[in-house]
C-alpha positions in Angstrom: -50.6 9.2 -72.3 -47.4 7.3 -71.8 -46.4 3.7 -71.7 -46.2 3.9 -67.9 -49.9 4.8 -67.7 -50.6 1.6 -69.6 -48.3 -0.5 -67.4 -49.9 1.0 -64.3 -53.3 -0.1 -65.5 -52.4 -3.6 -66.7 -50.3 -4.5 -63.6 -53.6 -4.9 -61.7 -54.5 -8.1 -63.6 -51.6 -9.3 -65.7 -48.4 -11.2 -64.8 -44.8 -9.7 -64.9 -44.2 -11.8 -68.0 -47.2 -10.2 -69.7 -45.9 -6.7 -68.7 -42.6 -7.4 -70.2 -44.3 -8.5 -73.5 -46.3 -5.2 -73.5 -43.1 -3.2 -73.0 -41.4 -4.9 -75.9 -44.5 -4.3 -78.2 -44.5 -0.6 -77.3 -40.7 -0.3 -78.0 -41.2 -1.8 -81.4 -44.2 0.3 -82.3 -42.5 3.5 -81.1 -39.5 2.8 -83.3 -41.7 1.9 -86.3 -43.8 5.0 -86.0 -40.9 7.4 -85.0 -41.5 10.9 -86.4 -45.0 10.2 -87.7 -47.8 12.5 -86.6 -51.5 12.6 -86.9 -53.4 15.4 -88.5 -54.3 16.6 -85.0 -50.6 17.2 -84.5 -49.9 14.5 -81.9 -47.3 11.8 -82.3 -48.9 8.8 -84.0 -47.7 6.5 -81.2 -50.4 8.1 -79.0 -53.1 6.4 -81.1 -52.1 2.8 -80.4 -51.4 3.7 -76.7 -54.9 5.1 -76.3 -56.4 2.0 -78.0 -54.4 -0.2 -75.7 -55.5 1.7 -72.6 -59.2 1.4 -73.7 -58.7 -2.4 -73.9 -56.8 -2.5 -70.6 -59.9 -0.9 -69.0 -61.9 -3.8 -70.3 -59.4 -6.2 -68.8 -58.6 -7.9 -72.1 -55.6 -10.3 -72.1 -52.0 -9.5 -72.9 -52.2 -10.6 -76.5 -55.0 -8.2 -77.0 -53.0 -5.3 -75.5 -50.0 -6.2 -77.6 -52.1 -6.4 -80.7 -53.5 -2.9 -80.0 -50.0 -1.4 -79.8 -49.0 -3.1 -83.0 -52.2 -2.9 -85.0 -50.9 -0.3 -87.5 -47.3 -1.5 -87.8 -47.7 -3.9 -90.7 -49.8 -1.6 -92.7 -47.6 1.5 -92.3 -44.1 0.3 -91.7 -41.5 -2.1 -93.0 -42.4 -4.8 -90.4 -44.2 -7.9 -91.6 -46.6 -10.3 -90.0 -43.8 -12.9 -89.9 -41.8 -10.5 -87.8 -44.6 -10.0 -85.4 -45.3 -13.8 -85.2 -41.6 -14.5 -84.5 -41.4 -11.9 -81.7 -44.8 -12.1 -80.1 -46.5 -15.3 -81.3 -49.0 -16.3 -84.0 -52.0 -15.1 -82.0 -50.8 -11.5 -82.0 -49.9 -11.8 -85.8 -53.4 -13.1 -86.6 -55.2 -10.3 -84.7 -53.1 -7.6 -86.3 -53.7 -9.2 -89.7 -57.5 -9.2 -89.1 -57.5 -5.5 -88.1 -55.3 -4.6 -91.1 -57.7 -6.3 -93.5 -60.6 -4.3 -92.2 -58.7 -1.0 -92.7 -57.5 -2.0 -96.2 -60.9 -3.1 -97.3 -62.7 0.0 -95.9 -60.3 2.3 -97.7 -59.2 3.8 -94.4 -55.5 3.7 -95.0 -53.4 5.5 -97.6 -51.1 3.5 -99.8 -48.0 5.4 -98.5 -47.6 7.7 -95.5 -48.0 11.4 -96.2 -45.7 14.1 -95.0 -46.2 17.4 -93.1 -44.6 20.8 -94.0 -41.4 19.8 -92.2 -41.1 16.6 -94.3 -42.0 14.3 -91.5 -44.4 11.4 -92.4 -48.0 11.8 -91.3 -50.6 9.2 -90.5 -54.1 10.0 -91.7 -57.1 8.4 -93.3 -57.4 8.4 -97.1 -59.9 10.3 -99.1 -63.4 8.8 -98.8 -64.4 6.1 -101.4 -66.4 7.0 -104.5 -70.1 6.7 -104.5 -69.9 3.8 -106.8 -67.6 1.9 -104.4 -69.2 2.9 -101.2 -71.8 0.1 -100.9 -69.3 -2.5 -102.0 -66.8 -1.3 -99.4 -69.3 -1.2 -96.6 -70.7 -4.7 -97.4 -67.3 -6.2 -97.7 -66.2 -4.6 -94.4 -69.1 -6.2 -92.5 -68.6 -9.5 -94.2 -64.9 -9.6 -93.4 -65.4 -8.4 -89.9 -67.9 -11.2 -89.1 -65.6 -13.9 -90.6 -62.6 -12.7 -88.7 -64.6 -12.4 -85.5 -65.6 -16.0 -85.8 -62.0 -17.0 -85.8 -60.8 -14.7 -83.0 -63.2 -12.2 -81.3 -60.3 -10.1 -80.1 -60.0 -8.9 -83.7 -63.3 -7.0 -83.5 -62.7 -5.9 -79.9 -59.4 -4.3 -81.0 -61.1 -2.8 -84.1 -64.0 -1.3 -82.0 -61.5 0.3 -79.6 -59.5 1.6 -82.6 -62.7 3.1 -84.1 -63.7 4.7 -80.7 -60.4 6.5 -80.5 -60.6 7.6 -84.1 -64.1 9.0 -83.4 -62.8 10.9 -80.4 -60.2 12.6 -82.6 -62.4 13.0 -85.7 -62.6 16.8 -85.4 -59.2 17.0 -87.1 -60.6 15.5 -90.3 -62.4 17.2 -93.2 -66.2 17.5 -93.1 -66.7 14.9 -95.8 -64.5 12.4 -93.9 -66.4 13.2 -90.7 -69.7 12.4 -92.4 -68.4 9.2 -94.0 -66.7 7.9 -90.9 -69.7 8.8 -88.6 -72.2 7.2 -90.9 -70.2 4.0 -91.1 -69.8 4.1 -87.3 -73.6 4.5 -86.8 -74.6 1.8 -89.2 -72.0 -0.8 -88.5 -69.7 -0.4 -85.6 -72.2 0.9 -82.9 -74.8 -1.9 -83.7 -72.0 -4.5 -83.6 -70.8 -3.2 -80.2 -74.4 -3.5 -78.9 -74.8 -7.0 -80.2 -71.5 -8.0 -78.5 -72.8 -6.5 -75.2 -70.2 -3.7 -75.1 -72.7 -1.1 -74.0 -70.1 1.6 -73.0 -68.4 1.4 -76.4 -71.8 1.4 -78.1 -73.0 4.5 -76.3 -69.8 6.4 -77.0 -69.8 5.5 -80.6 -73.5 6.4 -81.1 -73.2 9.7 -79.4 -70.1 10.7 -81.2 -71.6 9.8 -84.6 -74.8 11.6 -83.7 -72.9 14.8 -83.0 -71.3 14.8 -86.4 -74.3 13.6 -88.5 -76.9 15.9 -86.9 -74.9 18.6 -85.0 -77.8 21.0 -84.6 -80.2 18.4 -83.3 -77.5 17.0 -81.1 -76.8 20.4 -79.4 -80.5 21.1 -79.0 -81.2 17.7 -77.5 -78.2 17.9 -75.2 -79.4 21.3 -73.8 -82.9 20.0 -73.3 -81.8 16.8 -71.6 -79.5 18.7 -69.3 -82.5 20.9 -68.3 -84.7 17.9 -67.7 -82.0 16.1 -65.6 -81.6 19.2 -63.4 -85.4 19.2 -63.0 -85.5 15.6 -61.9 -82.4 15.8 -59.7 -84.3 16.2 -56.4 -86.4 13.1 -57.2 -83.3 11.1 -58.2 -81.5 12.1 -55.0 -84.4 11.0 -52.9 -84.9 7.7 -54.6 -81.2 6.9 -54.1 -81.4 7.9 -50.5 -84.4 5.6 -49.8 -82.8 2.7 -51.7 -79.5 3.0 -49.7 -81.4 3.0 -46.4 -83.4 0.0 -47.5 -80.3 -1.9 -48.4 -78.7 -1.0 -45.0 -81.8 -2.3 -43.1 -81.6 -5.5 -45.1 -77.9 -6.0 -44.2 -76.9 -5.8 -47.9 -73.6 -4.1 -48.8 -74.5 -2.2 -51.9 -73.7 0.7 -54.1 -76.7 2.7 -55.4 -76.1 4.7 -58.6 -78.2 6.8 -60.9 -77.6 6.2 -64.6 -78.6 8.5 -67.5 -79.6 7.2 -70.9 -77.2 8.5 -73.6 -78.3 11.1 -76.1 -78.5 8.8 -79.2 -80.8 6.4 -77.3 -83.0 9.3 -76.2 -83.1 10.6 -79.8 -84.4 7.2 -81.0 -87.2 7.3 -78.5 -88.2 10.7 -79.7 -88.0 10.0 -83.4 -91.6 8.9 -83.6 -92.9 12.1 -82.0 -94.1 14.4 -84.8 -93.7 17.7 -83.0 -90.5 19.5 -82.1 -88.4 18.4 -79.2 -89.6 20.0 -75.9 -89.5 19.4 -72.2 -92.9 17.8 -72.0 -91.9 15.0 -74.4 -88.7 14.3 -72.5 -90.7 14.2 -69.3 -92.6 11.2 -70.7 -89.4 9.1 -70.8 -89.5 7.6 -67.3 -86.2 5.8 -67.8 -84.3 8.9 -68.9 -82.6 8.3 -65.6 -82.7 4.8 -64.1 -81.2 3.3 -61.0 -78.6 0.5 -60.4 -77.9 -1.4 -57.3 -74.5 -3.3 -57.3 -74.0 -6.1 -54.8 -71.5 -8.9 -54.1 -73.4 -12.1 -54.9 -76.3 -13.6 -56.9 -78.2 -14.2 -53.6 -78.0 -10.6 -52.6 -79.5 -9.6 -56.0 -82.6 -11.5 -55.3 -82.7 -10.4 -51.7 -82.5 -6.8 -52.8 -85.3 -7.3 -55.4 -87.6 -8.7 -52.6 -86.9 -5.6 -50.4 -87.6 -3.2 -53.3 -90.9 -4.9 -54.1 -91.8 -4.8 -50.4 -91.1 -1.1 -50.5 -92.8 -0.1 -53.8 -95.3 -1.8 -56.0 -93.9 -3.3 -59.2 -95.4 -2.7 -62.6 -97.0 -5.8 -64.2 -94.9 -7.4 -66.9 -91.8 -5.3 -66.2 -89.8 -7.8 -64.0 -87.0 -9.6 -66.0 -84.6 -12.1 -64.7 -81.4 -12.2 -66.8 -79.4 -13.8 -64.0 -81.2 -17.2 -64.2 -81.4 -16.9 -68.0 -78.5 -14.7 -69.3 -78.5 -13.3 -72.8 -76.2 -15.1 -75.2 -73.6 -12.3 -75.0 -73.2 -13.0 -71.2 -75.4 -10.1 -70.0 -76.9 -10.7 -66.5 -79.1 -8.5 -64.3 -82.5 -8.3 -62.6 -84.8 -5.6 -64.0 -87.9 -4.2 -62.4 -90.0 -1.1 -62.9 -91.8 0.2 -59.8 -94.2 2.9 -58.7 -92.1 4.8 -56.2 -92.2 8.3 -54.7 -95.3 10.2 -55.7 -96.4 7.1 -57.7 -93.8 7.9 -60.3 -92.3 5.1 -62.4 -88.6 4.2 -61.9 -86.6 1.5 -63.5 -84.1 -0.3 -61.2 -81.4 -2.8 -62.3 -79.8 -5.1 -59.7 -76.6 -6.9 -60.5 -73.2 -7.9 -59.1 -70.0 -6.0 -59.7 -68.8 -8.7 -62.1 -72.2 -8.6 -63.9 -71.7 -4.8 -64.3 -68.3 -5.4 -65.9 -69.8 -7.8 -68.4 -72.7 -5.4 -69.1 -70.2 -2.6 -69.8 -67.7 -4.6 -71.9 -69.6 -7.7 -73.1 -67.5 -10.1 -75.0 -64.4 -8.2 -74.2 -64.8 -9.6 -70.6 -64.5 -13.1 -72.0 -60.8 -13.4 -71.3 -61.1 -11.8 -67.9 -63.8 -14.3 -66.9 -61.8 -17.2 -68.4 -58.9 -16.3 -66.1 -61.3 -16.0 -63.1 -62.7 -19.4 -64.0 -59.2 -20.9 -64.2 -58.3 -19.6 -60.7 -61.6 -20.9 -59.3 -61.0 -24.3 -60.8 -57.4 -24.4 -59.3 -58.8 -23.4 -55.9 -61.3 -26.3 -56.2 -58.6 -28.8 -57.1 -56.6 -27.7 -54.0 -59.7 -28.2 -51.8 -60.2 -24.5 -51.2 -63.7 -22.9 -51.4 -64.0 -19.2 -52.2 -67.4 -17.7 -51.4 -66.5 -14.7 -53.5 -66.6 -16.9 -56.6 -70.2 -16.7 -57.7 -71.8 -19.3 -59.9 -72.8 -16.5 -62.3 -69.2 -16.4 -63.6 -69.5 -19.9 -64.8 -72.9 -19.2 -66.4 -71.8 -16.0 -68.0 -68.6 -17.7 -69.3 -70.6 -20.6 -70.7 -73.0 -18.2 -72.5 -70.0 -16.4 -74.0 -68.6 -19.7 -75.3 -72.0 -20.4 -76.8 -72.0 -16.9 -78.4 -68.6 -17.5 -80.1 -69.8 -20.9 -81.4 -72.9 -19.2 -82.8 -70.6 -16.7 -84.6 -68.9 -19.6 -86.3 -72.3 -21.1 -87.2 -73.3 -17.8 -88.8 -70.0 -17.9 -90.8 -70.8 -21.3 -92.2 -74.5 -20.7 -92.8 -74.7 -17.1 -94.2 -74.2 -16.5 -98.0 -70.8 -15.5 -99.2 -72.0 -12.8 -101.7 -71.3 -9.4 -100.2 -74.7 -7.8 -100.6 -76.6 -10.9 -99.4 -74.2 -11.2 -96.5 -74.8 -7.7 -95.3 -78.6 -8.1 -95.5 -78.3 -11.2 -93.5 -76.1 -9.5 -90.9 -78.6 -6.7 -90.6 -81.3 -9.2 -89.9 -79.6 -11.7 -87.8 -77.1 -9.6 -85.8 -77.8 -5.8 -86.0 -81.6 -6.0 -85.4 -83.1 -6.1 -81.9 -83.2 -9.6 -80.5 -86.0 -11.5 -78.7 -85.5 -14.4 -76.4 -87.8 -17.4 -76.5 -87.6 -20.8 -74.7 -88.0 -24.4 -75.7 -90.2 -26.6 -73.5 -86.9 -27.9 -71.9 -86.0 -24.4 -70.8 -83.3 -23.7 -73.4 -83.0 -20.0 -74.5 -83.0 -19.2 -78.2 -82.2 -15.7 -79.4 -83.8 -14.6 -82.7 -84.2 -11.3 -84.5 -87.4 -9.5 -83.7 -90.1 -10.6 -86.2 -88.9 -14.2 -86.3 -91.4 -17.1 -86.8 -91.6 -20.7 -85.6 -89.9 -21.6 -88.8 -86.8 -19.6 -87.9 -86.7 -21.2 -84.5 -87.1 -24.7 -86.0 -84.1 -24.2 -88.3 -82.1 -22.7 -85.4 -82.6 -26.0 -83.5 -81.8 -28.3 -86.4 -82.1 -28.4 -90.2 -84.2 -31.6 -90.2 -86.7 -30.0 -87.7 -87.0 -27.0 -89.9 -87.5 -29.0 -93.1 -90.5 -30.8 -91.5 -91.9 -27.9 -89.3 -95.7 -27.9 -89.4 -96.4 -25.2 -86.9 -95.9 -24.5 -83.2 -97.5 -24.6 -79.8 -97.1 -21.5 -77.8 -97.3 -21.6 -74.0 -98.3 -18.1 -73.0 -99.7 -17.8 -69.5 -102.0 -19.5 -66.9 -105.8 -19.6 -66.9 -108.0 -19.2 -63.9 -107.3 -22.7 -62.7 -103.5 -22.0 -62.7 -102.7 -24.4 -65.5 -100.5 -23.5 -68.5 -102.4 -22.4 -71.6 -101.2 -23.5 -75.0 -102.4 -22.5 -78.4 -101.5 -23.6 -81.9 -99.9 -21.0 -84.2 -99.0 -21.2 -88.0 -95.6 -21.1 -89.5 -95.9 -17.3 -90.2 -96.8 -16.4 -86.6 -94.5 -13.6 -85.2 -92.9 -14.8 -82.0 -92.9 -12.7 -78.9 -90.1 -12.4 -76.3 -90.5 -14.7 -73.3 -92.8 -17.2 -75.0 -92.3 -21.0 -74.6 -92.3 -22.5 -78.1 -92.8 -26.1 -78.9 -92.1 -26.9 -82.6 -94.5 -29.4 -84.2 -92.9 -31.8 -86.7 -94.7 -33.7 -89.5 -92.6 -35.9 -91.8 -95.1 -35.3 -94.7 -94.4 -31.5 -94.6 -91.5 -30.1 -96.6 -90.3 -26.6 -97.6 -92.1 -24.7 -100.4 -91.3 -21.5 -102.0 -93.8 -19.5 -100.0 -91.8 -20.4 -96.9 -89.3 -17.8 -98.0 -91.8 -15.1 -97.6 -92.1 -15.5 -93.8 -88.6 -16.9 -92.9 -86.9 -14.0 -91.3 -83.3 -15.3 -90.5 -80.8 -15.7 -93.3 -79.9 -19.2 -92.0 -83.5 -20.4 -92.4 -83.8 -18.9 -95.9 -80.6 -20.4 -97.0 -81.6 -23.9 -95.8 -85.0 -23.6 -97.5 -83.3 -22.6 -100.8 -80.9 -25.5 -100.4 -83.8 -27.9 -100.0 -85.7 -26.4 -102.9 -82.7 -26.4 -105.1 -82.3 -30.2 -104.5 -85.9 -31.3 -104.8 -87.4 -28.8 -107.2 -84.9 -29.3 -109.8 -86.6 -32.3 -111.4 -90.0 -30.5 -111.7 -88.4 -27.3 -113.1 -86.4 -29.3 -115.5 -89.5 -31.0 -116.9 -91.4 -27.7 -117.0 -88.6 -25.9 -118.8 -88.3 -28.7 -121.4 -92.0 -28.5 -122.1 -92.0 -24.7 -122.4 -89.2 -24.8 -125.0 -90.8 -27.7 -126.9 -94.1 -25.8 -127.2 -92.4 -22.6 -128.2 -90.5 -24.4 -131.0 -93.7 -26.0 -132.3 -95.5 -22.7 -132.2 -92.7 -21.2 -134.3 -93.2 -23.9 -136.9 -90.5 -26.4 -135.8 -92.9 -29.4 -135.4 -90.2 -31.7 -134.2 -89.9 -29.6 -131.0 -86.9 -30.3 -128.8 -84.9 -32.9 -130.8 -81.3 -34.0 -130.9 -80.4 -31.1 -133.1 -81.8 -28.6 -130.7 -80.2 -30.2 -127.7 -76.8 -30.3 -129.5 -77.1 -26.5 -130.1 -77.9 -25.9 -126.4 -75.0 -27.9 -125.3 -72.7 -25.9 -127.5 -74.1 -22.6 -126.2 -73.4 -23.7 -122.6 -69.8 -24.7 -123.3 -68.3 -22.8 -126.2 -70.6 -20.6 -128.2 -69.3 -17.0 -127.8 -72.4 -15.3 -129.1 -74.5 -17.0 -126.4 -72.1 -16.2 -123.5 -74.3 -13.4 -122.0 -77.4 -15.6 -122.0 -75.8 -18.9 -121.0 -72.9 -17.9 -118.9 -74.7 -19.1 -115.7 -75.5 -22.5 -117.1 -72.9 -25.3 -117.3 -75.2 -28.0 -118.7 -78.4 -28.3 -120.8 -80.2 -29.5 -117.6 -79.3 -26.2 -116.0 -80.9 -24.4 -119.0 -84.2 -26.4 -118.6 -84.3 -25.7 -114.9 -83.8 -21.9 -115.5 -86.6 -22.0 -118.1 -88.8 -23.8 -115.6 -88.1 -21.2 -112.9 -88.5 -18.4 -115.5 -85.0 -17.2 -114.6 -84.4 -17.6 -118.4 -87.0 -16.6 -121.0 -88.0 -18.9 -123.8 -87.8 -16.0 -126.2 -84.1 -15.5 -125.4 -83.4 -19.1 -126.3 -85.4 -19.0 -129.5 -83.5 -15.9 -130.6 -80.2 -17.8 -130.3 -81.6 -21.0 -131.8 -83.4 -19.8 -134.9 -80.3 -18.5 -136.9 -78.8 -21.9 -136.5 -81.8 -23.9 -137.7 -83.3 -24.5 -141.2 -86.5 -22.9 -142.2 -89.5 -24.4 -140.4 -90.7 -26.1 -143.6 -87.6 -28.2 -143.6 -88.6 -29.6 -140.2 -92.0 -30.7 -141.4 -94.0 -27.6 -142.4 -97.3 -27.3 -140.5 -98.0 -31.0 -140.1 -97.8 -32.2 -136.5 -99.0 -34.9 -134.2 -102.5 -33.4 -134.2 -102.8 -33.3 -138.0 -104.7 -35.9 -140.1 -106.1 -36.2 -143.6 -109.9 -35.9 -144.3 -111.4 -37.4 -147.5 -114.4 -35.2 -148.7 -116.9 -36.4 -151.4 -114.2 -38.4 -153.1 -112.0 -35.4 -153.7 -108.3 -35.3 -152.9 -107.4 -35.6 -149.3 -107.4 -32.4 -147.3 -105.2 -31.8 -144.3 -107.2 -31.5 -141.0 -105.9 -30.5 -137.6 -107.3 -29.5 -134.2 -107.2 -25.8 -133.4 -104.6 -24.9 -130.7 -106.7 -22.0 -129.5 -110.0 -23.5 -128.3 -108.5 -27.0 -128.0 -111.5 -29.3 -128.8 -111.6 -32.8 -127.2 -114.1 -35.7 -127.7 -117.4 -34.7 -126.3 -117.2 -31.1 -127.5 -119.5 -29.9 -130.3 -117.1 -29.2 -133.2 -117.0 -27.8 -136.7 -114.3 -27.5 -139.4 -113.1 -24.4 -141.1 -111.5 -24.6 -144.5 -108.4 -22.4 -144.8 -106.1 -21.8 -147.9 -102.9 -22.6 -146.1 -103.7 -25.0 -143.2 -106.4 -27.2 -144.7 -109.3 -27.9 -142.4 -109.0 -26.5 -138.8 -111.4 -28.1 -136.3 -112.9 -25.7 -133.7 -115.3 -25.9 -130.9 -118.6 -24.4 -132.1 -118.4 -21.8 -129.3 -114.9 -20.7 -130.2 -114.6 -16.9 -130.4 -111.7 -17.1 -132.8 -113.9 -19.1 -135.2 -116.6 -16.5 -135.2 -114.2 -13.7 -135.9 -112.4 -15.5 -138.8 -115.4 -17.0 -140.7 -115.6 -14.6 -143.7 -117.9 -16.8 -145.8 -120.4 -19.4 -144.6 -119.0 -21.7 -147.4 -115.7 -21.9 -145.5 -117.3 -24.1 -142.9 -117.3 -27.9 -143.3 -119.0 -30.5 -141.1 -116.8 -32.9 -139.2 -117.4 -35.4 -136.5 -115.2 -37.2 -133.9 -115.5 -40.5 -135.8 -113.4 -39.0 -138.5 -110.7 -37.9 -136.1 -108.2 -40.1 -134.3 -105.3 -37.8 -133.2 -102.5 -39.4 -131.0 -103.1 -36.7 -128.3 -105.3 -33.8 -127.4 -104.5 -30.3 -126.3 -106.6 -28.8 -123.5 -106.4 -25.2 -122.4 -107.2 -24.4 -118.8 -107.4 -21.2 -116.8 -106.6 -21.1 -113.1 -107.3 -18.1 -110.7 -105.7 -18.0 -107.3 -104.5 -15.6 -104.6 -100.9 -14.9 -105.6 -98.1 -16.4 -103.6 -94.6 -17.8 -103.9 -94.5 -21.3 -105.3 -98.0 -21.2 -106.8 -96.8 -22.1 -110.4 -94.5 -24.7 -109.0 -97.3 -26.4 -107.1 -99.6 -26.3 -110.1 -97.0 -27.9 -112.3 -96.3 -30.6 -109.7 -100.0 -31.6 -109.6 -100.1 -31.9 -113.4 -96.9 -33.9 -113.5 -98.1 -36.3 -110.8 -101.2 -37.0 -112.9 -99.0 -38.1 -115.8 -100.0 -35.2 -118.0 -97.6 -33.2 -120.2 -97.8 -29.4 -119.8 -96.8 -27.9 -123.2 -97.2 -24.3 -122.3 -97.9 -22.1 -119.4 -98.3 -18.3 -118.8 -98.9 -16.4 -115.5 -100.1 -12.9 -114.9 -100.8 -11.0 -111.6 -103.1 -8.2 -110.9 -101.2 -5.9 -108.4 -104.4 -4.3 -107.0 -106.3 -7.6 -106.3 -103.2 -9.8 -105.7 -104.9 -12.4 -107.9 -102.8 -14.6 -110.3 -104.2 -16.0 -113.5 -102.4 -19.1 -114.9 -103.2 -20.2 -118.4 -101.8 -23.6 -119.4 -102.1 -26.0 -122.3 -102.1 -29.7 -121.3 -101.4 -32.6 -123.6 -103.7 -35.6 -122.9 -103.3 -39.0 -124.4 -106.4 -41.0 -125.5 -107.3 -43.6 -122.8 -110.2 -45.7 -121.8 -113.2 -43.6 -120.7 -114.3 -40.1 -121.7 -111.7 -37.4 -122.0 -114.1 -35.0 -120.3 -114.0 -37.3 -117.3 -110.2 -37.2 -117.3 -110.3 -33.4 -117.5 -112.7 -33.2 -114.6 -110.4 -35.3 -112.4 -107.4 -33.1 -113.1 -109.4 -29.9 -112.6 -110.7 -31.2 -109.3 -107.1 -31.9 -108.1 -106.0 -28.4 -109.2 -108.8 -26.8 -107.2 -107.3 -28.4 -104.1 -104.0 -26.5 -104.5 -103.4 -23.9 -101.8 -105.0 -20.4 -102.5 -106.6 -21.6 -105.8 -110.0 -19.9 -106.3 -111.2 -21.5 -109.5 -110.1 -23.7 -112.4 -111.9 -24.2 -115.7 -111.3 -25.0 -119.3 -110.4 -22.0 -121.4 -112.3 -21.1 -124.6 -110.3 -19.9 -127.5 -110.3 -16.1 -127.8 
């Protein structure tokens, strides 16, 4: 490989000025890398030359070629980004900087060049990262890659070409480096190439990685596929002959080609087969070899499709038109599967030569298409009309522009934490995509498994926040009319469906939406909404939990100024509380965390109690529900309502005399009372006329099917009723998926019977989603 080979390739589509720039970039790189060799023994300048030639085959622009030649210069030599920017422009410097950041972050570059036995510097990859750092490195690599790609997609195109050449020369590396590099290629780079529509690069990366990760399986499969292809060759030759003759009869100038699925793709199809690989299993893959027809124009694509269907019967549901509705990465083609010779299935793809280039190189064809578009526009301005300029160029170019804009939207919407970012990338970018339509015919691409909620948020945040469901237009009935059906928010969308989002302004996000939102953008917008509007409810619930815990511990004042002063100090300056409160800047944040159960009440009490006086100093055992009872003229006795069975007016009650608490009033059916009455003489008669507490505590037990947001919804109903919830606990049975919520409510005396008030709140709680039963709890 020489610079002349590169110039011979690029002269077909670049200007003389571009060629001169490429020559200058090569001269600089050759000087910078002079004497350096790779472990394979070849001069290091061969690597950037090979990468540049790969990109030239994709018809990337001059800045992309120059960046490929210079992509290792800043990292490995004395040249700086400022030097490159001054000599070749800021675009080249930015691309080189992006590729360098990937390499540095992934640990693929040594700090200093190594040297061979003769003392010459060598260029090689560093030792693989430690197991501890491996996940962080990989997640940060993906995150950085996507952010850089949003700024300039050429960064990733250059990096993919760089990785492809590295994989082709990986045999010179150690087995451990081969495994690490191949795994990263399989998990990150190959899926990214697929998502960008660069199918040739994807196939090469997948097959190379497959060969190193599973060498025995690779060799076995390659041999069996070769045998199967030889067996099918007569059939393939005959189908190609018939198709060529049919195109000639139709007057269509066309190239008919047979195309073989690559090994890694075949392996994926066979992974679900439990038995060993054998010829019979391969024979079941009808598209092991498919057929492509390349023509000059969009019109001839449809004409060829009509002649094929007149020749052979198409299989129902296997006709796809990606010319009228291209994929967002610019891919265009007509697909059909037909019953051809001997009634055997054959897949046929029909596209123009330019569509084939886009299918092979995807987003790397963006700059080539942009130049073609510019020439077409200039011809139009001069009044010239070129029939060889198909409208598909404009459509494909527009779809690529949309794709780049979507990358920038992902950059803004996805979380910035590395682990979260990678999970989002896997879901939104690396997974297989489906394409659905709006009623207006707009195409939306979503990860497989997405729901109407994901589509609603893809359209607009406000539509997502008030999404109530969707109407799906599926097919036609016997009368020929369109059939629609209503589907819920958690319905799994199917490719090709027309989806109309239903909006209801009374609907708003709840925590259970997170369980069926599939895209990271939708989940982030739901969390943002909940963080804004749930904060007040969680703050109240957290305050009540802490207040009840303090009173239970004997601090009858509950949350007072002293307590809040301590909490503020913990949030701002208390060193001993740093591990517990380091996430919380204000006391309100602490209450919210307690309400969400992100922070446990016990943790807060452990920090508070050493700073507080003994409980007696805050009022001993006397509280709001304590009174004094005069019995037979004797001294006044302390009387209080039991916090276990929580009696209220209307309940049958009895008092129990205790040595340390005075008289404790129980419901007569309280289990705790029956266990604790040691002597009958410990019981005393009381009646409600003697008792006038300022408030009553009522324990309730709620059973529901477990779901996200259940506790939040229960707390909201209680708060809306103007009732204070002083404690709440929740337990879940994993086998039955039933949740039991036990709460203590504080009810103020009001006109009417308290039992009637209780029945009203219980009735409202029974209407909460998934609730099975609600009843007052009896003290145990």
